[in-house]
LOKEFI-588265 format. One record per atom (N, C-alpha, C, CB): atom name; x, y, z; chain. Coordinates in Angstrom, 2 decimals, m for minus. Glycine has a CB too. Layout:
residues N
 atomo      xx      yy      zz cadena
    CA       X       Y       Z      A
...
END
This chain:
residues 92
 atomo      xx      yy      zz cadena
     N   m7.31  m10.25   16.93      A
    CA   m6.36   m9.35   16.30      A
     C   m6.39   m8.00   16.99      A
    CB   m6.68   m9.20   14.80      A
     N   m5.25   m7.35   17.02      A
    CA   m5.16   m6.00   17.58      A
     C   m5.62   m4.99   16.54      A
    CB   m3.72   m5.68   18.06      A
     N   m5.75   m3.73   16.97      A
    CA   m6.09   m2.66   16.03      A
     C   m5.03   m2.56   14.93      A
    CB   m6.22   m1.31   16.76      A
     N   m3.76   m2.70   15.30      A
    CA   m2.68   m2.66   14.31      A
     C   m2.83   m3.82   13.32      A
    CB   m1.30   m2.72   15.00      A
     N   m3.16   m5.00   13.83      A
    CA   m3.37   m6.16   12.96      A
     C   m4.54   m5.90   12.02      A
    CB   m3.62   m7.44   13.79      A
     N   m5.57   m5.27   12.53      A
    CA   m6.73   m4.93   11.70      A
     C   m6.37   m3.97   10.58      A
    CB   m7.83   m4.33   12.56      A
     N   m5.51   m3.00   10.88      A
    CA   m5.06   m2.06    9.86      A
     C   m4.22   m2.77    8.80      A
    CB   m4.25   m0.91   10.49      A
     N   m3.39   m3.70    9.24      A
    CA   m2.57   m4.48    8.30      A
     C   m3.48   m5.34    7.42      A
    CB   m1.54   m5.38    9.06      A
     N   m4.43   m6.04    8.02      A
    CA   m5.35   m6.88    7.25      A
     C   m6.13   m6.04    6.24      A
    CB   m6.33   m7.62    8.20      A
     N   m6.59   m4.88    6.67      A
    CA   m7.34   m4.00    5.78      A
     C   m6.48   m3.56    4.60      A
    CB   m7.86   m2.77    6.54      A
     N   m5.23   m3.27    4.84      A
    CA   m4.33   m2.84    3.75      A
     C   m4.05   m3.98    2.79      A
    CB   m3.02   m2.29    4.32      A
     N   m3.85   m5.19    3.31      A
    CA   m3.64   m6.35    2.44      A
     C   m4.86   m6.53    1.53      A
    CB   m3.39   m7.65    3.28      A
     N   m6.04   m6.52    2.12      A
    CA   m7.28   m6.71    1.36      A
     C   m7.47   m5.57    0.36      A
    CB   m8.49   m6.79    2.32      A
     N   m7.20   m4.34    0.78      A
    CA   m7.35   m3.18   m0.10      A
     C   m6.45   m3.33   m1.33      A
    CB   m7.02   m1.87    0.64      A
     N   m5.19   m3.68   m1.10      A
    CA   m4.27   m3.79   m2.22      A
     C   m4.64   m4.93   m3.16      A
    CB   m2.86   m3.99   m1.71      A
     N   m5.03   m6.06   m2.61      A
    CA   m5.42   m7.19   m3.47      A
     C   m6.72   m6.88   m4.22      A
    CB   m5.58   m8.47   m2.64      A
     N   m7.62   m6.14   m3.62      A
    CA   m8.89   m5.80   m4.26      A
     C   m8.69   m4.89   m5.46      A
    CB   m9.82   m5.13   m3.26      A
     N   m7.63   m4.12   m5.45      A
    CA   m7.36   m3.17   m6.52      A
     C   m6.57   m3.77   m7.68      A
    CB   m6.62   m1.98   m5.98      A
     N   m6.23   m5.03   m7.55      A
    CA   m5.43   m5.70   m8.58      A
     C   m6.25   m6.79   m9.25      A
    CB   m4.13   m6.28   m7.98      A
     N   m5.73   m7.27  m10.36      A
    CA   m6.38   m8.38  m11.05      A
     C   m6.48   m9.57  m10.10      A
    CB   m5.61   m8.78  m12.34      A
     N   m7.49  m10.39  m10.29      A
    CA   m7.74  m11.51   m9.38      A
     C   m6.54  m12.45   m9.26      A
    CB   m8.94  m12.30   m9.85      A
     N   m5.76  m12.60  m10.32      A
    CA   m4.61  m13.51  m10.29      A
     C   m3.32  m12.82   m9.83      A
    CB   m4.41  m14.12  m11.65      A
     N   m3.37  m11.53   m9.56      A
    CA   m2.18  m10.78   m9.18      A
     C   m1.79  m11.06   m7.73      A
    CB   m2.40   m9.28   m9.38      A
     N   m0.53  m10.79   m7.42      A
    CA   m0.05  m10.93   m6.05      A
     C    0.66   m9.63   m5.64      A
    CB    0.91  m12.15   m5.91      A
     N    0.89   m9.51   m4.34      A
    CA    1.60   m8.34   m3.81      A
     C    2.74   m8.82   m2.92      A
    CB    0.63   m7.41   m3.02      A
     N    3.70   m7.94   m2.74      A
    CA    4.80   m8.20   m1.82      A
     C    4.42   m7.66   m0.44      A
    CB    6.14   m7.55   m2.34      A
     N    4.74   m8.37    0.62      A
    CA    4.43   m7.85    1.95      A
     C    5.02   m6.45    2.20      A
    CB    4.95   m8.81    3.00      A
     N    6.14   m6.15    1.56      A
    CA    6.75   m4.82    1.76      A
     C    5.86   m3.71    1.20      A
    CB    8.12   m4.76    1.09      A
     N    5.04   m4.01    0.19      A
    CA    4.11   m3.01   m0.34      A
     C    3.10   m2.62    0.73      A
    CB    3.39   m3.54   m1.59      A
     N    2.67   m3.60    1.50      A
    CA    1.72   m3.35    2.59      A
     C    2.40   m2.53    3.68      A
    CB    1.17   m4.70    3.17      A
     N    3.58   m2.95    4.09      A
    CA    4.31   m2.24    5.14      A
     C    4.60   m0.80    4.73      A
    CB    5.61   m2.97    5.47      A
     N    5.00   m0.59    3.48      A
    CA    5.32    0.76    3.00      A
     C    4.09    1.65    2.91      A
    CB    6.00    0.69    1.64      A
     N    2.95    1.06    2.66      A
    CA    1.72    1.84    2.62      A
     C    1.31    2.32    4.01      A
    CB    0.59    1.02    1.99      A
     N    1.71    1.56    5.02      A
    CA    1.34    1.89    6.40      A
     C    2.36    2.76    7.12      A
    CB    1.13    0.63    7.18      A
     N    3.59    2.75    6.64      A
    CA    4.65    3.54    7.28      A
     C    5.63    3.99    6.21      A
    CB    5.39    2.72    8.40      A
     N    5.83    5.26    6.07      A
    CA    6.67    5.80    5.00      A
     C    8.17    5.68    5.26      A
    CB    6.32    7.24    4.78      A
     N    8.59    5.90    6.49      A
    CA   10.02    5.87    6.79      A
     C   10.53    4.44    6.79      A
    CB   10.31    6.55    8.14      A
     N   11.74    4.25    6.26      A
    CA   12.28    2.91    6.09      A
     C   12.33    2.11    7.39      A
    CB   13.66    2.99    5.51      A
     N   12.80    2.73    8.44      A
    CA   12.89    2.02    9.72      A
     C   11.51    1.54   10.18      A
    CB   13.52    2.93   10.79      A
     N   10.52    2.39   10.00      A
    CA    9.16    2.05   10.45      A
     C    8.55    0.94    9.60      A
    CB    8.27    3.29   10.40      A
     N    8.69    1.02    8.27      A
    CA    8.05   m0.03    7.46      A
     C    8.79   m1.36    7.61      A
    CB    8.01    0.37    5.98      A
     N   10.10   m1.30    7.78      A
    CA   10.84   m2.56    8.01      A
     C   10.40   m3.23    9.31      A
    CB   12.36   m2.30    8.03      A
     N   10.09   m2.42   10.31      A
    CA    9.62   m2.96   11.59      A
     C    8.25   m3.63   11.44      A
    CB    9.54   m1.84   12.65      A
     N    7.51   m3.27   10.42      A
    CA    6.19   m3.86   10.19      A
     C    6.24   m5.18    9.41      A
    CB    5.32   m2.89    9.45      A
     N    7.37   m5.54    8.88      A
    CA    7.43   m6.73    8.02      A
     C    7.00   m8.01    8.75      A
    CB    8.84   m6.90    7.49      A
     N    7.48   m8.23    9.95      A
    CA    7.08   m9.44   10.70      A
     C    5.58   m9.41   11.01      A
    CB    7.88   m9.56   12.01      A
     N    5.03   m8.28   11.49      A
    CA    3.58   m8.26   11.72      A
     C    2.76   m8.48   10.44      A
    CB    3.19   m6.95   12.34      A
     N    3.23   m7.95    9.31      A
    CA    2.51   m8.16    8.05      A
     C    2.47   m9.66    7.73      A
    CB    3.18   m7.37    6.89      A
     N    3.59  m10.33    7.89      A
    CA    3.63  m11.78    7.63      A
     C    2.73  m12.55    8.59      A
    CB    5.07  m12.30    7.73      A
     N    2.68  m12.12    9.85      A
    CA    1.83  m12.80   10.83      A
     C    0.35  m12.62   10.50      A
    CB    2.11  m12.26   12.24      A
     N   m0.04  m11.42   10.12      A
    CA   m1.43  m11.18    9.74      A
     C   m1.75  m11.96    8.46      A
    CB   m1.69   m9.66    9.53      A
     N   m0.81  m12.00    7.53      A
    CA   m1.02  m12.78    6.30      A
     C   m1.26  m14.24    6.64      A
    CB    0.20  m12.64    5.36      A
     N   m0.52  m14.77    7.59      A
    CA   m0.71  m16.17    8.01      A
     C   m2.11  m16.37    8.58      A
    CB    0.36  m16.58    9.06      A
     N   m2.59  m15.40    9.34      A
    CA   m3.94  m15.48    9.90      A
     C   m4.98  m15.48    8.78      A
    CB   m4.19  m14.30   10.87      A
     N   m4.82  m14.61    7.79      A
    CA   m5.75  m14.56    6.67      A
     C   m5.67  m15.84    5.82      A
    CB   m5.47  m13.33    5.79      A
     N   m4.49  m16.40    5.75      A
    CA   m4.29  m17.66    5.01      A
     C   m5.06  m18.78    5.69      A
    CB   m2.80  m18.01    4.92      A
     N   m5.01  m18.82    7.02      A
    CA   m5.72  m19.87    7.76      A
     C   m7.21  m19.86    7.49      A
    CB   m5.47  m19.72    9.25      A
     N   m7.76  m18.69    7.21      A
    CA   m9.18  m18.59    6.88      A
     C   m9.47  m18.78    5.40      A
    CB   m9.71  m17.25    7.31      A
     N   m8.44  m19.04    4.61      A
    CA   m8.62  m19.26    3.18      A
     C   m8.79  m17.99    2.37      A
    CB   m9.78  m20.13    2.96      A
     N   m8.65  m16.84    3.01      A
    CA   m8.82  m15.58    2.29      A
     C   m7.59  m15.21    1.50      A
    CB   m9.14  m14.47    3.25      A
     N   m6.47  m15.82    1.84      A
    CA   m5.19  m15.41    1.27      A
     C   m4.35  m16.63    0.95      A
    CB   m4.44  m14.48    2.22      A
     N   m3.56  m16.54   m0.10      A
    CA   m2.55  m17.54   m0.41      A
     C   m1.20  m16.88   m0.18      A
    CB   m2.69  m18.09   m1.90      A
     N   m0.27  m17.62    0.36      A
    CA    1.10  m17.14    0.54      A
     C    1.97  m18.03   m0.31      A
    CB    1.55  m17.16    2.06      A
     N    2.69  m17.41   m1.24      A
    CA    3.45  m18.19   m2.21      A
     C    4.91  m17.79   m2.25      A
    CB    2.83  m18.04   m3.58      A
     N    5.69  m18.70   m2.77      A
    CA    7.10  m18.46   m3.08      A
     C    7.34  m19.18   m4.40      A
    CB    8.09  m18.98   m1.91      A
     N    7.80  m18.44   m5.38      A
    CA    8.03  m19.04   m6.69      A
     C    6.75  m19.58   m7.32      A
    CB    9.04  m20.15   m6.57      A
     N    5.62  m18.95   m7.00      A
    CA    4.35  m19.36   m7.58      A
     C    3.68  m20.54   m6.89      A
    CB    4.54  m19.68   m8.99      A
     N    4.32  m21.09   m5.88      A
    CA    3.76  m22.25   m5.16      A
     C    3.40  m21.85   m3.73      A
    CB    4.77  m23.43   m5.14      A
     N    2.30  m22.42   m3.25      A
    CA    1.91  m22.20   m1.86      A
     C    3.02  m22.73   m0.97      A
    CB    0.54  m22.88   m1.52      A
     N    3.31  m22.00    0.11      A
    CA    4.40  m22.43    0.98      A
     C    3.87  m23.03    2.27      A
    CB    5.31  m21.26    1.30      A
     N    4.73  m23.80    2.89      A
    CA    4.47  m24.38    4.20      A
     C    4.50  m23.23    5.22      A
    CB    5.53  m25.50    4.56      A
     N    3.48  m23.10    6.05      A
    CA    3.47  m22.01    7.03      A
     C    4.71  m21.97    7.92      A
    CB    2.25  m22.14    7.90      A
     N    5.38  m23.07    8.11      A
    CA    6.59  m23.09    8.94      A
     C    7.73  m22.30    8.31      A
    CB    7.04  m24.52    9.20      A
     N    7.67  m22.08    6.99      A
    CA    8.75  m21.35    6.31      A
     C    8.35  m19.91    6.01      A
    CB    9.13  m22.06    5.02      A
     N    7.25  m19.48    6.56      A
    CA    6.71  m18.15    6.27      A
     C    7.68  m17.02    6.60      A
    CB    5.45  m17.94    7.04      A
     N    8.46  m17.17    7.64      A
    CA    9.29  m16.06    8.11      A
     C   10.68  m16.02    7.50      A
    CB    9.42  m16.14    9.59      A
     N   10.95  m16.86    6.51      A
    CA   12.24  m16.82    5.85      A
     C   12.03  m16.72    4.34      A
    CB   13.09  m18.06    6.20      A
     N   12.81  m15.91    3.69      A
    CA   12.77  m15.81    2.24      A
     C   11.65  m14.91    1.73      A
    CB   12.62  m17.16    1.65      A
     N   11.74  m14.66    0.43      A
    CA   10.77  m13.80   m0.25      A
     C    9.45  m14.54   m0.41      A
    CB   11.30  m13.34   m1.62      A
     N    8.35  m13.83   m0.16      A
    CA    7.02  m14.40   m0.35      A
     C    6.16  m13.41   m1.10      A
    CB    6.38  m14.77    1.02      A
     N    5.05  m13.89   m1.61      A
    CA    4.04  m13.06   m2.25      A
     C    2.70  m13.39   m1.62      A
    CB    4.01  m13.29   m3.81      A
     N    1.80  m12.42   m1.62      A
    CA    0.46  m12.59   m1.08      A
     C   m0.53  m12.50   m2.24      A
    CB    0.14  m11.53    0.02      A
     N   m1.47  m13.42   m2.29      A
    CA   m2.45  m13.46   m3.37      A
     C   m3.82  m13.82   m2.79      A
    CB   m2.04  m14.46   m4.47      A
     N   m4.84  m13.58   m3.57      A
    CA   m6.20  m13.93   m3.14      A
     C   m6.32  m15.44   m2.94      A
    CB   m7.24  m13.45   m4.17      A
     N   m6.96  m15.81   m1.86      A
    CA   m7.22  m17.22   m1.60      A
     C   m8.61  m17.60   m2.08      A
    CB   m7.07  m17.53   m0.10      A
     N   m8.99  m18.86   m1.93      A
    CA  m10.30  m19.32   m2.41      A
     C  m11.47  m18.65   m1.70      A
    CB  m10.40  m20.81   m2.24      A
     N  m11.27  m18.16   m0.48      A
    CA  m12.34  m17.51    0.28      A
     C  m12.16  m15.99    0.34      A
    CB  m12.41  m18.08    1.69      A
     N  m11.41  m15.43   m0.60      A
    CA  m11.14  m13.99   m0.57      A
     C  m12.43  m13.19   m0.71      A
    CB  m10.15  m13.61   m1.69      A
     N  m12.56  m12.17    0.12      A
    CA  m13.59  m11.16   m0.07      A
     C  m12.97   m9.84    0.34      A
    CB  m14.89  m11.49    0.74      A
     N  m13.56   m8.75   m0.11      A
    CA  m12.93   m7.46    0.13      A
     C  m13.42   m6.77    1.40      A
    CB  m13.16   m6.56   m1.04      A
     N  m14.02   m7.52    2.30      A
    CA  m14.38   m6.96    3.60      A
     C  m13.31   m7.33    4.62      A
    CB  m15.78   m7.47    4.06      A
     N  m13.23   m6.55    5.66      A
    CA  m12.25   m6.85    6.71      A
     C  m12.96   m7.16    8.00      A
    CB  m11.27   m5.68    6.92      A
END
């Protein structure tokens, strides 16, 4: 992972750590926390999803749509939510 990917992963973990264990977050919340201006945070949306996929592969994160885990092939289309996975821990 790059330094930028590390910052994204840290923000995902930080946000999930501050919420109830069953809560989820929107990827845009992560992007907006890292970049305030609309153009900048929108540019981060694809990288946030890519880092989320990496965390999902390690079991630290679940990626859902409509409350169901999604196929990684559909990750880049439609609304998704990020939630704690079975191997979630608050370290990065």
